[in-house]
Backbone of each chain as ProteinMPNN parsed JSONL, in Angstrom:
{"seq_chain_A": "MPQLLTVRVKRPDRRPIRVWVPLLPAVLVLSPVVVLAVLAAVVACQVFRIDVVRALGTGWRIVSALPGTRFDLEYSRTAVLVAIR", "coords_chain_A": {"N_chain_A": [[0.85, -1.194, 0.0], [0.732, 2.131, -0.964], [2.354, 4.801, 0.737], [3.369, 7.408, 0.768], [3.411, 10.217, -1.303], [5.628, 11.933, -3.282], [6.313, 15.012, -4.664], [8.305, 17.008, -6.662], [9.229, 20.043, -7.979], [11.326, 21.847, -10.022], [12.073, 24.999, -11.202], [13.483, 27.386, -13.485], [14.773, 30.354, -12.06], [12.86, 30.443, -10.083], [11.438, 29.562, -6.909], [12.025, 26.25, -5.803], [9.456, 23.758, -5.752], [8.305, 21.618, -3.322], [6.448, 18.87, -2.453], [4.987, 16.793, -0.136], [2.813, 14.186, 0.116], [0.929, 12.533, 2.35], [-0.504, 9.503, 1.808], [-2.485, 7.885, 2.983], [-4.015, 9.512, 4.898], [-4.913, 11.322, 2.939], [-6.511, 9.73, 1.295], [-8.456, 9.054, 3.135], [-9.633, 11.547, 3.614], [-10.628, 12.022, 1.094], [-12.475, 10.022, 0.903], [-15.331, 9.929, 0.326], [-15.326, 10.508, -2.417], [-13.787, 8.416, -3.324], [-15.419, 6.231, -2.738], [-17.554, 6.766, -4.46], [-16.202, 6.524, -6.897], [-15.52, 3.809, -6.845], [-18.066, 2.696, -6.893], [-18.898, 3.593, -9.42], [-17.075, 2.174, -10.951], [-17.938, -0.424, -10.442], [-20.497, -0.378, -11.616], [-19.732, 0.091, -14.269], [-18.363, -2.292, -14.765], [-20.503, -4.097, -14.636], [-21.991, -3.249, -16.832], [-20.252, -3.793, -18.967], [-19.988, -6.456, -18.668], [-17.976, -7.599, -16.998], [-16.108, -9.427, -14.62], [-16.726, -8.363, -11.45], [-15.449, -8.731, -8.954], [-12.969, -9.716, -9.703], [-12.04, -7.559, -11.17], [-11.893, -5.52, -9.222], [-10.062, -6.704, -7.529], [-7.794, -6.791, -9.184], [-7.389, -4.066, -9.525], [-6.74, -3.35, -6.902], [-4.372, -4.8, -6.609], [-2.744, -3.432, -8.374], [-2.642, -0.894, -7.198], [-1.389, -1.608, -4.806], [1.081, -2.311, -5.756], [2.325, -0.012, -6.399], [4.269, 1.396, -4.703], [7.625, 2.493, -4.813], [7.681, 3.341, -7.353], [8.933, 5.741, -9.632], [9.297, 8.788, -11.261], [11.38, 10.811, -12.992], [12.089, 13.714, -14.431], [14.08, 15.819, -16.373], [14.809, 18.865, -17.88], [16.875, 21.037, -19.367], [17.035, 23.626, -17.131], [14.864, 22.898, -15.743], [13.025, 20.709, -13.728], [11.217, 17.8, -12.836], [9.994, 15.714, -10.384], [8.39, 12.776, -9.479], [7.525, 10.634, -7.018], [6.641, 7.577, -5.501], [6.177, 6.147, -2.402]], "CA_chain_A": [[0.0, 0.0, 0.0], [1.573, 3.342, -0.988], [2.221, 5.629, 1.939], [3.765, 8.807, 0.607], [3.654, 10.707, -2.667], [6.535, 13.074, -3.259], [6.371, 15.759, -5.93], [9.285, 18.087, -6.587], [9.306, 20.779, -9.25], [12.351, 22.903, -10.034], [11.957, 25.847, -12.384], [14.515, 28.426, -13.458], [14.449, 31.656, -11.456], [11.738, 30.358, -9.138], [11.73, 28.666, -5.794], [11.542, 24.885, -6.074], [8.26, 23.321, -5.014], [8.387, 20.24, -2.82], [5.183, 18.494, -1.807], [4.887, 15.415, 0.361], [1.392, 13.903, 0.379], [0.684, 11.235, 3.001], [-1.636, 9.023, 1.011], [-3.59, 7.334, 3.779], [-4.922, 10.602, 5.274], [-5.534, 11.909, 1.741], [-7.6, 8.828, 0.868], [-9.543, 9.175, 4.119], [-10.33, 12.814, 3.36], [-11.336, 11.903, -0.189], [-13.202, 8.743, 0.888], [-16.601, 9.957, -0.43], [-15.029, 10.429, -3.852], [-13.298, 7.057, -3.587], [-16.597, 5.342, -2.743], [-18.269, 7.012, -5.721], [-15.398, 5.959, -7.991], [-15.664, 2.348, -6.797], [-19.421, 2.388, -7.376], [-18.892, 3.801, -10.875], [-16.334, 1.053, -11.541], [-18.806, -1.611, -10.358], [-21.528, -0.23, -12.655], [-19.072, -0.1, -15.577], [-18.098, -3.734, -14.912], [-21.784, -4.756, -14.941], [-22.38, -2.882, -18.206], [-19.386, -4.467, -19.937], [-19.963, -7.88, -18.312], [-16.662, -7.962, -16.461], [-16.181, -9.931, -13.251], [-16.474, -7.22, -10.56], [-14.476, -9.1, -7.918], [-11.66, -9.814, -10.351], [-11.619, -6.201, -11.545], [-11.483, -4.799, -8.009], [-8.819, -7.341, -7.062], [-6.696, -6.331, -10.043], [-7.151, -2.657, -9.172], [-6.046, -3.329, -5.615], [-2.99, -5.272, -6.832], [-2.007, -2.349, -9.031], [-2.383, 0.147, -6.18], [-0.418, -2.145, -3.855], [2.398, -2.439, -6.388], [2.832, 1.322, -6.755], [5.453, 1.889, -3.993], [8.886, 2.294, -5.538], [7.583, 3.986, -8.668], [9.613, 7.044, -9.618], [9.458, 9.453, -12.547], [12.288, 11.932, -12.799], [12.279, 14.352, -15.733], [14.867, 17.058, -16.313], [15.086, 19.476, -19.167], [17.581, 22.283, -19.12], [17.069, 23.916, -15.695], [13.553, 22.528, -15.199], [13.011, 19.296, -13.336], [10.012, 17.325, -12.147], [10.156, 14.389, -9.8], [7.215, 12.196, -8.814], [7.94, 9.351, -6.438], [5.657, 6.97, -4.591], [6.824, 5.24, -1.442]], "C_chain_A": [[0.887, 1.247, 0.0], [1.297, 4.238, 0.216], [2.424, 7.113, 1.657], [4.001, 9.125, -0.871], [4.534, 11.951, -2.557], [6.553, 13.722, -4.633], [7.358, 16.894, -5.739], [9.386, 18.737, -7.961], [10.357, 21.862, -9.113], [12.19, 23.691, -11.321], [13.014, 26.934, -12.326], [13.967, 29.721, -12.873], [13.221, 31.609, -10.553], [12.126, 29.404, -8.017], [11.241, 27.265, -6.13], [10.336, 24.55, -5.197], [8.483, 21.874, -4.585], [7.1, 19.936, -2.07], [5.269, 17.031, -1.377], [3.427, 15.168, 0.719], [1.286, 12.547, 1.073], [-0.621, 10.66, 2.455], [-2.801, 8.498, 1.849], [-4.528, 8.442, 4.278], [-5.619, 11.221, 4.062], [-6.702, 11.052, 1.266], [-8.772, 8.925, 1.835], [-10.346, 10.453, 3.89], [-11.181, 12.71, 2.095], [-12.214, 10.651, -0.246], [-14.572, 8.817, 0.195], [-16.38, 9.842, -1.937], [-14.575, 9.017, -4.221], [-14.466, 6.078, -3.662], [-17.379, 5.517, -4.045], [-17.531, 6.389, -6.904], [-15.521, 4.443, -8.035], [-17.05, 1.94, -7.309], [-19.504, 2.536, -8.902], [-18.176, 2.646, -11.574], [-17.193, -0.214, -11.54], [-19.881, -1.561, -11.449], [-20.92, -0.477, -14.04], [-18.785, -1.581, -15.824], [-19.381, -4.485, -15.279], [-22.18, -4.496, -16.394], [-21.568, -3.68, -19.216], [-19.181, -5.951, -19.614], [-18.56, -8.342, -17.913], [-16.849, -8.407, -15.011], [-15.753, -8.819, -12.277], [-15.375, -7.537, -9.549], [-13.071, -9.131, -8.514], [-11.124, -8.425, -10.706], [-11.139, -5.426, -10.321], [-10.181, -5.384, -7.452], [-7.616, -6.877, -7.865], [-6.346, -4.874, -9.735], [-6.373, -2.533, -7.878], [-4.592, -3.774, -5.772], [-2.15, -4.17, -7.456], [-1.652, -1.254, -8.017], [-1.311, -0.335, -5.202], [0.992, -2.201, -4.424], [3.022, -1.084, -6.694], [4.083, 1.763, -5.986], [6.743, 1.527, -4.721], [8.865, 2.932, -6.913], [8.189, 5.389, -8.593], [9.734, 7.561, -11.044], [10.289, 10.709, -12.303], [12.586, 12.533, -14.169], [13.071, 15.633, -15.546], [15.025, 17.586, -17.718], [15.673, 20.855, -18.9], [17.616, 22.532, -17.609], [15.73, 23.636, -15.031], [13.558, 21.036, -14.864], [11.729, 18.979, -12.589], [10.294, 15.921, -11.63], [8.839, 13.972, -9.161], [7.649, 10.826, -8.3], [6.861, 8.87, -5.485], [6.397, 5.997, -3.682], [5.788, 4.507, -0.614]], "O_chain_A": [[1.721, 1.398, 0.893], [0.154, 4.402, 0.645], [1.743, 7.965, 2.228], [4.695, 8.398, -1.581], [4.216, 12.893, -1.831], [6.783, 13.055, -5.642], [7.266, 17.653, -4.774], [9.599, 18.065, -8.97], [10.294, 22.692, -8.207], [12.172, 23.115, -12.409], [13.403, 27.363, -11.24], [12.84, 30.124, -13.162], [12.61, 32.645, -10.29], [13.013, 28.563, -8.162], [10.153, 27.109, -6.684], [10.223, 25.004, -4.058], [8.811, 21.017, -5.406], [6.716, 20.668, -1.158], [5.588, 16.153, -2.179], [2.868, 15.883, 1.551], [1.53, 11.515, 0.446], [-1.693, 11.244, 2.615], [-3.963, 8.647, 1.471], [-5.74, 8.324, 4.098], [-6.786, 11.603, 4.148], [-7.75, 11.573, 0.882], [-9.932, 8.885, 1.425], [-11.575, 10.448, 3.961], [-12.294, 13.231, 2.029], [-12.652, 10.256, -1.327], [-14.955, 7.854, -0.47], [-17.137, 9.174, -2.641], [-14.924, 8.491, -5.278], [-14.506, 5.209, -4.533], [-17.81, 4.539, -4.656], [-18.145, 5.804, -7.797], [-15.615, 3.852, -9.11], [-17.19, 0.972, -8.056], [-20.107, 1.705, -9.582], [-18.596, 2.192, -12.638], [-17.185, -0.98, -12.503], [-20.146, -2.558, -12.119], [-21.511, -1.161, -14.876], [-18.94, -2.072, -16.942], [-19.364, -5.389, -16.115], [-22.642, -5.396, -17.095], [-22.109, -4.183, -20.2], [-18.324, -6.615, -20.198], [-18.04, -9.335, -18.422], [-17.649, -7.833, -14.272], [-14.6, -8.39, -12.269], [-14.482, -6.723, -9.313], [-12.114, -8.641, -7.914], [-9.934, -8.145, -10.567], [-10.107, -4.756, -10.369], [-9.315, -4.655, -6.968], [-6.552, -6.603, -7.309], [-5.175, -4.497, -9.688], [-5.46, -1.715, -7.765], [-3.691, -3.207, -5.154], [-0.983, -3.995, -7.107], [-0.526, -0.759, -7.981], [-0.43, 0.432, -4.815], [1.974, -2.146, -3.684], [4.142, -1.024, -7.2], [4.913, 2.46, -6.57], [6.921, 0.399, -5.18], [9.902, 3.052, -7.566], [7.984, 6.12, -7.625], [10.217, 6.855, -11.929], [9.921, 11.561, -11.495], [13.272, 11.91, -14.979], [12.767, 16.438, -14.665], [15.339, 16.835, -18.641], [15.04, 21.716, -18.287], [18.177, 21.72, -16.874], [15.479, 24.07, -13.907], [14.045, 20.215, -15.642], [11.226, 19.789, -11.811], [10.775, 15.058, -12.364], [8.246, 14.729, -8.392], [8.085, 9.971, -9.071], [6.251, 9.655, -4.759], [7.146, 5.137, -4.145], [6.142, 3.701, 0.246]]}, "seq_chain_B": "MNEQRKDILGMLAEGKITAEEAEQLIAALERDQSPPASSIGTRPKGRAKYLRLMVDTIDENGEPGRINVRVPLQLLRAGVQLTALIPPQALTAANAKLDKSGVPFDLTQLKPEHLEALVDHLDELTMEVDQPDAQVRVFCE", "coords_chain_B": {"N_chain_B": [[34.333, -11.756, 11.226], [37.075, -12.178, 9.06], [39.568, -14.732, 8.309], [42.099, -13.734, 7.521], [42.131, -11.161, 8.533], [41.991, -11.762, 11.234], [44.468, -12.991, 11.55], [46.19, -10.829, 11.124], [45.526, -9.174, 13.29], [46.254, -10.9, 15.279], [49.041, -11.044, 14.918], [49.612, -8.447, 15.56], [48.865, -8.407, 18.24], [50.746, -10.158, 19.254], [52.953, -8.662, 19.005], [54.486, -8.748, 16.764], [54.137, -7.103, 14.601], [53.769, -3.547, 14.094], [51.224, -1.134, 15.182], [50.723, 0.633, 13.1], [51.598, -0.795, 10.891], [49.804, -2.886, 10.984], [47.458, -1.524, 10.481], [47.928, -0.688, 7.854], [48.047, -3.16, 6.565], [45.447, -4.139, 6.986], [43.995, -2.21, 5.625], [44.897, -2.689, 3.03], [43.882, -5.229, 2.711], [41.133, -4.732, 2.769], [40.905, -3.237, 0.464], [41.444, -5.186, -1.454], [39.281, -6.86, -1.07], [37.057, -5.339, -1.578], [33.99, -4.86, -3.353], [33.619, -4.677, -6.955], [32.96, -1.56, -8.673], [29.543, -0.76, -9.077], [27.673, -1.472, -11.968], [25.729, -1.542, -14.985], [26.324, -3.912, -16.289], [27.392, -5.485, -14.287], [25.508, -6.204, -12.443], [24.45, -7.589, -9.378], [23.609, -11.031, -9.058], [20.254, -12.102, -8.746], [16.808, -11.66, -7.93], [15.355, -9.24, -9.901], [13.927, -6.07, -9.075], [13.015, -3.726, -10.089], [12.152, -2.031, -13.112], [14.091, -0.082, -15.137], [14.228, 2.942, -16.916], [16.25, 5.0, -18.687], [16.927, 8.018, -20.158], [19.02, 10.116, -21.894], [19.353, 13.193, -23.348], [20.293, 15.638, -25.814], [19.237, 18.623, -26.999], [18.66, 20.578, -30.084], [19.533, 23.079, -29.357], [21.495, 22.611, -27.632], [20.701, 22.09, -25.078], [20.572, 20.089, -22.242], [18.684, 17.11, -21.592], [16.912, 14.87, -19.471], [15.538, 11.774, -18.66], [14.329, 9.728, -16.208], [13.072, 6.85, -15.236], [11.553, 4.688, -12.967], [10.089, 1.675, -12.543], [8.28, -0.543, -10.586], [8.625, -4.044, -10.979], [6.627, -5.581, -10.005], [4.434, -4.019, -10.373], [4.132, -4.136, -13.122], [3.503, -6.826, -13.343], [1.051, -6.84, -12.031], [-0.3, -5.195, -13.753], [-0.51, -6.674, -16.129], [-2.533, -8.363, -15.512], [-4.749, -6.974, -16.13], [-5.365, -7.553, -18.725], [-6.97, -9.754, -18.629], [-9.369, -8.716, -18.061], [-10.435, -7.532, -20.232], [-13.262, -7.18, -22.218], [-14.721, -9.879, -24.142], [-16.009, -9.094, -26.535], [-14.722, -6.722, -27.112], [-12.149, -7.6, -27.631], [-12.638, -9.09, -29.934], [-13.453, -7.057, -31.684], [-11.096, -5.556, -31.719], [-9.341, -7.43, -32.836], [-10.434, -7.632, -35.403], [-9.934, -5.054, -36.386], [-7.142, -5.025, -36.3], [-6.575, -7.037, -38.107], [-7.593, -5.889, -40.397], [-5.788, -3.854, -40.687], [-3.619, -5.162, -41.56], [-2.267, -6.653, -39.709], [-2.327, -9.627, -38.657], [-3.144, -10.609, -35.863], [-4.083, -12.494, -33.119], [-5.714, -11.481, -30.453], [-7.153, -12.812, -28.549], [-5.75, -15.011, -27.929], [-3.832, -14.174, -26.259], [-2.801, -14.628, -23.181], [-2.945, -13.84, -19.633], [-1.068, -15.326, -18.149], [0.926, -15.874, -20.001], [1.949, -13.342, -20.447], [2.837, -12.773, -17.892], [4.936, -14.567, -17.66], [6.615, -13.411, -19.48], [7.172, -10.963, -18.21], [8.468, -11.982, -15.979], [10.875, -12.745, -17.06], [12.025, -10.415, -17.672], [14.048, -9.409, -16.096], [16.412, -10.153, -17.137], [16.851, -8.499, -19.125], [18.612, -6.094, -20.96], [18.948, -3.112, -22.536], [20.5, -0.951, -24.73], [20.739, 2.094, -26.37], [22.593, 4.063, -28.388], [22.985, 7.254, -29.577], [24.239, 10.114, -31.381], [23.05, 12.375, -30.215], [21.496, 11.395, -28.225], [20.926, 9.04, -25.621], [19.76, 5.943, -24.685], [18.744, 3.79, -22.158], [17.589, 0.729, -21.048], [16.898, -1.322, -18.437], [16.946, -3.83, -15.83], [16.914, -3.814, -12.252]], "CA_chain_B": [[35.723, -11.38, 10.938], [37.672, -13.263, 8.288], [40.793, -15.327, 8.838], [43.27, -12.88, 7.285], [42.068, -10.053, 9.493], [42.349, -12.332, 12.54], [45.918, -13.202, 11.557], [46.852, -9.525, 11.284], [45.328, -8.741, 14.673], [47.064, -11.815, 16.109], [50.447, -10.608, 14.824], [49.702, -7.19, 16.301], [48.805, -8.746, 19.67], [52.002, -10.809, 19.637], [54.03, -7.675, 18.889], [55.301, -9.013, 15.573], [54.01, -5.922, 13.741], [53.309, -2.36, 14.813], [49.836, -0.759, 14.903], [50.68, 1.257, 11.767], [51.706, -1.87, 9.885], [48.528, -3.627, 11.007], [46.465, -0.685, 9.812], [48.2, -0.748, 6.41], [47.67, -4.497, 6.061], [43.98, -4.245, 6.961], [43.517, -1.35, 4.522], [45.179, -3.408, 1.774], [42.944, -6.354, 2.661], [39.812, -4.198, 2.412], [40.947, -2.857, -0.961], [41.354, -6.413, -2.265], [37.98, -7.521, -0.921], [35.928, -4.47, -1.911], [33.361, -5.275, -4.608], [33.819, -3.732, -8.048], [31.928, -0.531, -8.791], [28.346, -1.31, -9.71], [27.321, -0.994, -13.292], [24.643, -2.353, -15.538], [26.83, -5.23, -16.651], [27.845, -6.245, -13.134], [24.447, -6.258, -11.446], [24.515, -8.855, -8.68], [22.548, -11.967, -9.415], [19.126, -12.074, -7.827], [15.586, -11.266, -8.601], [15.255, -7.803, -10.108], [12.693, -5.523, -8.507], [12.574, -2.536, -10.813], [12.506, -1.798, -14.51], [14.592, 1.292, -15.213], [14.367, 3.55, -18.235], [17.021, 6.228, -18.573], [17.137, 8.671, -21.451], [19.791, 11.366, -21.853], [19.273, 13.819, -24.676], [20.755, 17.017, -25.985], [18.452, 19.126, -28.126], [19.427, 21.34, -31.083], [20.123, 24.257, -28.713], [22.519, 22.156, -26.7], [20.137, 21.945, -23.734], [20.487, 18.671, -21.88], [17.428, 16.6, -21.044], [17.129, 13.57, -18.849], [14.341, 11.084, -18.164], [14.736, 8.605, -15.374], [11.818, 6.234, -14.782], [11.73, 3.408, -12.273], [8.768, 1.044, -12.381], [8.396, -1.857, -9.951], [8.173, -5.154, -11.833], [5.364, -6.04, -9.426], [3.383, -3.211, -11.001], [3.913, -4.716, -14.458], [2.8, -8.115, -13.158], [-0.348, -6.519, -11.729], [-0.875, -4.583, -14.943], [-0.87, -7.667, -17.158], [-3.812, -8.976, -15.125], [-5.825, -6.201, -16.759], [-5.736, -8.159, -20.01], [-8.034, -10.718, -18.387], [-10.62, -7.985, -17.852], [-10.927, -6.967, -21.49], [-14.439, -7.958, -22.646], [-14.48, -10.643, -25.379], [-16.442, -8.363, -27.733], [-13.687, -5.725, -27.408], [-11.045, -8.333, -28.264], [-13.05, -9.429, -31.296], [-13.4, -5.824, -32.478], [-9.68, -5.192, -31.905], [-8.785, -8.392, -33.794], [-10.907, -7.264, -36.742], [-9.208, -3.842, -36.8], [-5.746, -5.402, -36.545], [-6.556, -7.805, -39.349], [-7.829, -4.931, -41.48], [-4.569, -3.054, -40.835], [-2.53, -6.014, -42.044], [-1.584, -7.309, -38.575], [-3.206, -10.728, -38.262], [-2.752, -11.009, -34.506], [-5.272, -12.882, -32.37], [-5.548, -11.042, -29.06], [-7.802, -13.746, -27.62], [-4.753, -16.016, -27.553], [-2.888, -13.552, -25.34], [-3.265, -14.934, -21.817], [-2.139, -13.173, -18.605], [0.067, -16.148, -17.705], [2.008, -15.705, -20.978], [2.563, -12.039, -20.199], [3.571, -12.852, -16.621], [6.212, -15.225, -17.961], [7.429, -12.393, -20.163], [7.636, -10.027, -17.177], [9.423, -12.694, -15.127], [12.181, -12.822, -17.717], [12.511, -9.069, -17.98], [15.238, -9.049, -15.323], [17.609, -10.449, -17.928], [16.858, -7.56, -20.254], [19.399, -4.864, -20.956], [18.898, -2.532, -23.873], [21.172, 0.344, -24.783], [20.731, 2.723, -27.688], [23.461, 5.239, -28.374], [22.936, 8.138, -30.733], [25.07, 11.276, -31.04], [22.34, 13.344, -29.382], [20.622, 10.729, -27.249], [21.328, 7.727, -25.131], [18.626, 5.302, -24.024], [19.097, 2.545, -21.49], [16.487, 0.033, -20.373], [17.462, -2.471, -17.741], [16.299, -4.14, -14.557], [17.856, -3.79, -11.131]], "C_chain_B": [[36.399, -12.504, 10.154], [39.056, -13.649, 8.835], [42.003, -14.402, 8.696], [43.312, -11.714, 8.28], [42.45, -10.541, 10.9], [43.859, -12.516, 12.658], [46.655, -11.891, 11.809], [46.731, -9.049, 12.727], [46.132, -9.616, 15.645], [48.528, -11.394, 16.121], [50.649, -9.308, 15.598], [49.727, -7.472, 17.807], [50.11, -9.361, 20.149], [53.194, -9.859, 19.522], [54.929, -7.892, 17.69], [55.245, -7.824, 14.604], [53.508, -4.749, 14.589], [51.843, -2.055, 14.438], [49.703, -0.155, 13.508], [50.724, 0.188, 10.676], [50.396, -2.666, 9.81], [47.452, -2.839, 10.258], [46.643, -0.744, 8.293], [47.763, -2.089, 5.815], [46.145, -4.639, 5.956], [43.402, -3.397, 5.828], [43.731, -2.042, 3.184], [44.203, -4.561, 1.586], [41.556, -5.871, 2.217], [39.765, -3.79, 0.942], [40.76, -4.082, -1.842], [39.957, -7.0, -2.24], [36.815, -6.663, -1.342], [35.342, -4.868, -3.247], [33.623, -4.254, -5.699], [32.678, -2.74, -8.11], [30.748, -1.081, -9.557], [28.124, -0.679, -11.073], [26.253, -1.909, -13.824], [25.114, -3.779, -15.763], [27.164, -6.095, -15.463], [26.784, -6.279, -12.049], [24.503, -7.602, -10.727], [23.328, -9.731, -9.054], [21.457, -11.932, -8.359], [17.934, -11.551, -8.571], [15.511, -9.749, -8.694], [13.919, -7.306, -9.573], [12.146, -4.38, -9.345], [13.001, -2.583, -12.277], [12.91, -0.329, -14.609], [14.669, 1.725, -16.664], [15.111, 4.856, -18.043], [17.294, 6.779, -19.963], [17.916, 9.957, -21.21], [19.785, 11.949, -23.252], [19.94, 15.19, -24.65], [20.018, 17.557, -27.198], [19.31, 20.026, -29.032], [20.062, 22.612, -30.511], [21.22, 23.891, -27.714], [22.024, 22.001, -25.27], [20.036, 20.457, -23.387], [19.113, 18.31, -21.318], [17.675, 15.219, -20.475], [15.787, 13.017, -18.368], [14.815, 9.853, -17.404], [13.465, 8.016, -14.77], [12.14, 4.899, -14.12], [10.345, 2.835, -12.002], [8.965, -0.304, -11.694], [7.882, -2.949, -10.892], [6.85, -5.729, -11.317], [4.183, -5.286, -10.053], [3.086, -3.729, -12.413], [3.143, -6.022, -14.351], [1.314, -7.873, -12.874], [-1.042, -5.966, -12.973], [-1.295, -5.601, -15.98], [-2.159, -8.396, -16.798], [-4.991, -8.237, -15.76], [-6.271, -6.825, -18.076], [-6.892, -9.151, -19.841], [-9.393, -10.033, -18.254], [-11.18, -7.41, -19.145], [-12.11, -7.813, -21.967], [-14.168, -8.667, -23.976], [-14.886, -9.868, -26.632], [-15.424, -7.298, -28.134], [-12.495, -6.388, -28.096], [-11.377, -8.674, -29.713], [-12.968, -8.204, -32.199], [-11.952, -5.415, -32.758], [-9.004, -6.119, -32.907], [-9.161, -8.018, -35.229], [-10.143, -6.041, -37.267], [-7.754, -4.169, -37.136], [-5.614, -6.132, -37.88], [-6.712, -6.879, -40.559], [-6.575, -4.102, -41.758], [-3.376, -3.886, -41.281], [-1.726, -6.645, -40.928], [-2.477, -8.445, -38.089], [-2.801, -11.314, -36.909], [-4.012, -11.295, -33.706], [-5.08, -12.548, -30.889], [-6.195, -12.0, -28.067], [-6.824, -14.841, -27.157], [-3.74, -15.48, -26.54], [-3.401, -13.729, -23.912], [-2.364, -14.223, -20.795], [-0.917, -13.983, -18.189], [1.249, -16.054, -18.679], [2.733, -14.394, -20.719], [3.351, -12.043, -18.891], [4.922, -13.525, -16.826], [7.159, -14.241, -18.633], [8.015, -11.413, -19.138], [8.684, -10.699, -16.291], [10.82, -12.737, -15.74], [12.738, -11.451, -18.074], [13.803, -8.743, -17.244], [16.533, -9.39, -16.05], [17.771, -9.452, -19.07], [17.795, -6.382, -19.997], [19.393, -4.333, -22.376], [19.575, -1.169, -23.825], [21.142, 0.848, -26.21], [21.573, 3.992, -27.589], [23.334, 5.993, -29.681], [23.809, 9.349, -30.395], [24.366, 12.245, -30.085], [21.427, 12.698, -28.34], [21.188, 9.378, -26.844], [20.147, 7.151, -24.344], [19.109, 3.995, -23.404], [17.859, 1.982, -20.8], [17.091, -1.197, -19.716], [16.681, -2.722, -16.457], [17.334, -4.14, -13.451], [17.176, -4.325, -9.881]], "O_chain_B": [[36.303, -13.668, 10.545], [39.618, -12.977, 9.7], [42.823, -14.288, 9.607], [44.368, -11.339, 8.791], [43.13, -9.844, 11.652], [44.456, -12.244, 13.7], [47.605, -11.833, 12.589], [47.703, -8.579, 13.318], [46.618, -9.151, 16.675], [49.179, -11.381, 17.166], [51.695, -9.084, 16.206], [50.498, -6.866, 18.552], [50.541, -9.135, 21.279], [54.312, -10.211, 19.897], [56.005, -7.301, 17.597], [56.203, -7.574, 13.872], [52.909, -4.934, 15.648], [51.298, -2.64, 13.502], [48.714, -0.386, 12.813], [49.998, 0.251, 9.684], [49.945, -3.06, 8.735], [46.651, -3.401, 9.511], [45.673, -0.835, 7.541], [47.195, -2.151, 4.725], [45.621, -5.18, 4.981], [42.451, -3.8, 5.157], [42.868, -1.996, 2.307], [43.754, -4.843, 0.475], [40.894, -6.513, 1.401], [38.754, -3.961, 0.262], [40.032, -4.048, -2.834], [39.487, -7.562, -3.23], [35.695, -7.16, -1.462], [36.08, -5.182, -4.181], [33.829, -3.077, -5.402], [31.567, -3.025, -7.662], [30.912, -1.78, -10.557], [28.369, 0.51, -11.277], [25.909, -2.918, -13.208], [24.398, -4.736, -15.467], [27.22, -7.318, -15.59], [27.109, -6.372, -10.866], [24.592, -8.645, -11.374], [22.224, -9.258, -9.323], [21.75, -11.744, -7.178], [18.039, -11.062, -9.695], [15.595, -9.055, -7.68], [12.915, -8.016, -9.61], [10.948, -4.098, -9.313], [14.062, -3.102, -12.622], [12.155, 0.558, -14.21], [15.117, 0.973, -17.53], [14.648, 5.73, -17.31], [17.827, 6.085, -20.829], [17.505, 10.793, -20.404], [20.162, 11.286, -24.218], [20.118, 15.802, -23.596], [20.15, 17.022, -28.299], [20.503, 20.216, -28.796], [21.001, 23.16, -31.089], [21.79, 24.754, -27.047], [22.82, 21.804, -24.352], [19.48, 19.669, -24.152], [18.47, 19.12, -20.649], [18.545, 14.487, -20.946], [15.003, 13.729, -17.74], [15.601, 9.051, -17.909], [12.854, 8.622, -13.89], [12.902, 4.091, -14.651], [9.532, 3.449, -11.311], [9.743, -1.128, -12.175], [6.835, -2.796, -11.522], [6.061, -6.287, -12.078], [3.096, -5.835, -10.235], [1.933, -3.755, -12.843], [2.25, -6.299, -15.151], [0.442, -8.577, -13.384], [-2.219, -6.235, -13.214], [-2.316, -5.426, -16.644], [-2.808, -8.981, -17.666], [-6.08, -8.789, -15.91], [-7.414, -6.649, -18.497], [-7.684, -9.367, -20.758], [-10.436, -10.683, -18.325], [-12.281, -6.859, -19.154], [-11.982, -9.029, -22.106], [-13.471, -8.129, -24.837], [-14.22, -9.952, -27.664], [-15.264, -6.992, -29.316], [-11.905, -5.825, -29.018], [-10.532, -8.566, -30.602], [-12.483, -8.283, -33.328], [-11.613, -4.99, -33.862], [-8.198, -5.678, -33.725], [-8.337, -8.075, -36.142], [-9.754, -5.995, -38.435], [-7.201, -3.667, -38.115], [-4.694, -5.891, -38.662], [-6.063, -7.054, -41.591], [-6.319, -3.699, -42.893], [-2.257, -3.381, -41.371], [-0.617, -7.126, -41.162], [-3.301, -8.242, -37.197], [-2.193, -12.382, -36.836], [-4.905, -10.452, -33.618], [-4.369, -13.25, -30.169], [-5.841, -12.012, -26.889], [-7.041, -15.501, -26.141], [-2.903, -16.223, -26.028], [-4.335, -13.045, -23.495], [-1.175, -14.022, -21.045], [0.141, -13.42, -17.908], [2.408, -16.137, -18.274], [3.962, -14.328, -20.763], [4.397, -11.403, -18.785], [5.927, -13.114, -16.245], [8.362, -14.249, -18.375], [9.199, -11.078, -19.191], [9.666, -10.071, -15.896], [11.822, -12.761, -15.025], [13.791, -11.341, -18.702], [14.576, -7.9, -17.698], [17.615, -8.974, -15.638], [18.7, -9.546, -19.872], [17.756, -5.76, -18.935], [19.791, -5.03, -23.309], [19.256, -0.337, -22.976], [21.477, 0.121, -27.146], [21.281, 4.882, -26.79], [23.55, 5.437, -30.758], [24.091, 9.583, -29.22], [25.014, 12.866, -29.242], [20.674, 13.389, -27.655], [21.836, 8.684, -27.628], [19.608, 7.803, -23.449], [19.795, 3.201, -24.048], [17.173, 2.686, -20.059], [17.725, -2.016, -20.381], [15.85, -1.905, -16.056], [18.505, -4.435, -13.691], [17.798, -4.389, -8.82]]}, "name": "protein", "num_of_chains": 2, "seq": "MPQLLTVRVKRPDRRPIRVWVPLLPAVLVLSPVVVLAVLAAVVACQVFRIDVVRALGTGWRIVSALPGTRFDLEYSRTAVLVAIRMNEQRKDILGMLAEGKITAEEAEQLIAALERDQSPPASSIGTRPKGRAKYLRLMVDTIDENGEPGRINVRVPLQLLRAGVQLTALIPPQALTAANAKLDKSGVPFDLTQLKPEHLEALVDHLDELTMEVDQPDAQVRVFCE"}
């Protein structure tokens, strides 16, 4: 389960932006939206005749496998880093 | 503690060598035993955990660019499970389009277990592309 999302943006002539998002509190705050999204996914699975349990299980596996993902882009003096821990 | 280090300390305890000589011998021993600098080619054997994509570019203005992506192989394994969720009618439609485009590929024959086997063998993959203005490396670590 991912715990922390780190976003870092460096731009020329500006202060770098560093954001650490603790994901568990963020998910709790956004839980109404998460519930709606899950319901929408269930309805979509019913419409397209996809096994709901299997779809939710696969979604959970993907979310669980996210820690360790890192995207680091640099161009000239601009840099963006997104990391999930 | 290994045997050679014990011998050196033993000689020091017996007064056969001075503390400085013992220090030099131990330093030489550590130099001999230190592992070689890590590189793509010398990755220690073991199950790889991440797929790495590194791109270094220099554009026409001479500005350097760099992309460094690390994706857990576990995420790829989870991702291939999505293929099992594609509705059969979508696969049939995609097959028809592929066939029309001159790519007679049957997507219904593509099973998650085949893709998982592919992901499992990714840790042996190393790909390097060198161009005058770009360098691309794909490897597992």
